[in-house]
Steps between C-alpha positions, in 0.01 A plus 500: 500500500496202741678556832788256540874505561716205408802677647330537838380141480857386440592679825240300689189722489209390279258792473257294293464260796394801704227584252372141512497508882286814496252338265477189720443704816224728367221259582622473857526876538145541364368306803616781731329792330292711739332842471777759483727329249557749220709307251638155434854369478756645263539863603783659693296519819194342657205737520237484773222745585402450869147560622533778760137587561406490866860547614579817689879460480618213279837351594707271279674206668775309318679173559773307325656158561619181335477124547854435622672163504170313487564539127775240531233241569302612198813463282571153642145376438449693177173636639451872439127571518471564876794723590322794340234468767774526764630815334162672501424386854820641642404844369123520545501345847731784608273763344189373675676547836451873448132452425548561127336305216755397235423657162763366265816292475811490279747214482867482409658179372876483438601176328810339357308401189151598395299181458153632404302212644683524833452876516131460421466243779660743747265778390204261526583473870534876532160544337343243735645692794351823365161334460517380861592855611243672279762717333606543135822388337568807287860450393837354569839423353680187386875552469733243345839509673735238355820480701335641814335172604467144374294483183221297660460723808319827565417746774152630564397818678196724500351834595146595599310817581190526717261772609344599832326807639736663750239476777493122449878441519571248775630699798695284742507780756131445567588157645417442865562230764224241480479509120472155341735346242341283229703252298443428131659159427774469241508249216843380613850645498394763245807668345748560781787312656560271201875515529465322832228271360725392214788432736297296749314290245798465263300640209670412176653186649177301493362625829214677322345159415486372857167415655407556863219333687371840616453624142239379254718590202867487396727750674561700181127557455462635852798730452381633163153584630457872415463778754143565604352836394293666773372807317133414449419381854681798651317744270172341608599562862603860428152581370359445847782525757814714526784280627768652721783302344566253218823302452609292202717224651790468258880474549579563865195306615303608809782688668565745216163539334242518776677796671474699175124527563515570873443836663738662746512319837306209353617141528343204318446208735466162330489156659704245307229240549250725322705518181366245254825379347473290179705180476749639245645732766529221758680285243735783403583574864562132576708423192712810535521495881396866490435678832137604551598865526667484158189341350279780628761754392523366143166346398130580523441176699155465348390860549519699178339815632390646835225756546457688828155637583328650805369235740145627441534421127687170532213254459346691211839537330564126524156426356555735206837345419363146523214591266730674253749231407684432826293226668791394724575846642540487878586704807879495550578736785452842654664835556633607837695804611875451468800543274409473134566139403372142521476290814461130427385327818 
């Protein structure tokens, strides 16, 4: 017998729309299949068989996050095929900070009304993020919640699991004064601080369509640029060099995230003039009259990830990163003895 419920549909939930969404997303999910995937979509759980050979003590590393109020911009513009990349990035970029390679990802979409084409577009972005991270999209959930949110809106979150040999886990307590901090540039604001972004630029009141001389595209396009995924270049580095700290620069900016990768009695020293700040941040600071400290305490300021390595490995580490997908990586600062934190000179 065909699965359908007219009674449930009358209450606002169309289960047949869910079936159509799954069919539309299958081609996108297929792009992410990697060795280890045991089964396709449709079961009660996603199955994955990790390759453990060569690992003395395998450790699983997990991460979960969402896209936040950047979604408001996607709703406004009716563009839904990039926020999935943000969702994946926010999870896998955290996992790689431990030295782990992401294995698989699951998404969760809660929507006011299930529009199959919109859901498929969201999942297309998730799949693209998984391809960029080299992990598999092995499952997820789309939940229709009429009455909980406007019919045309949704929330998007995700969860990822990675794997690393215990001996290769990044150990910040090996950090020493003189170690060098390398910056991996961001693609823009990424997916943090959008409540302030929307306030400053009057998003939803026409501000999203403004053009600025410093930008080569409309403001909305700069803001919707998805979060960069750093997994593959960092994994290339990890094959040859063991970093002493890696930080994903997300909400909280420099002041909250860099200390999370610092050892005891280690202070990160960064000269403001050495930070390569993209125009979008200068415009945001100017338009909102935001103090510089608040900018560095909220946004990535053009640095999406920092990697700290021994001084003896610094030049080789930079070369590896530049050859592995981060051609604009650069030296950002150094470690000195002091209270754990960031000193911006």
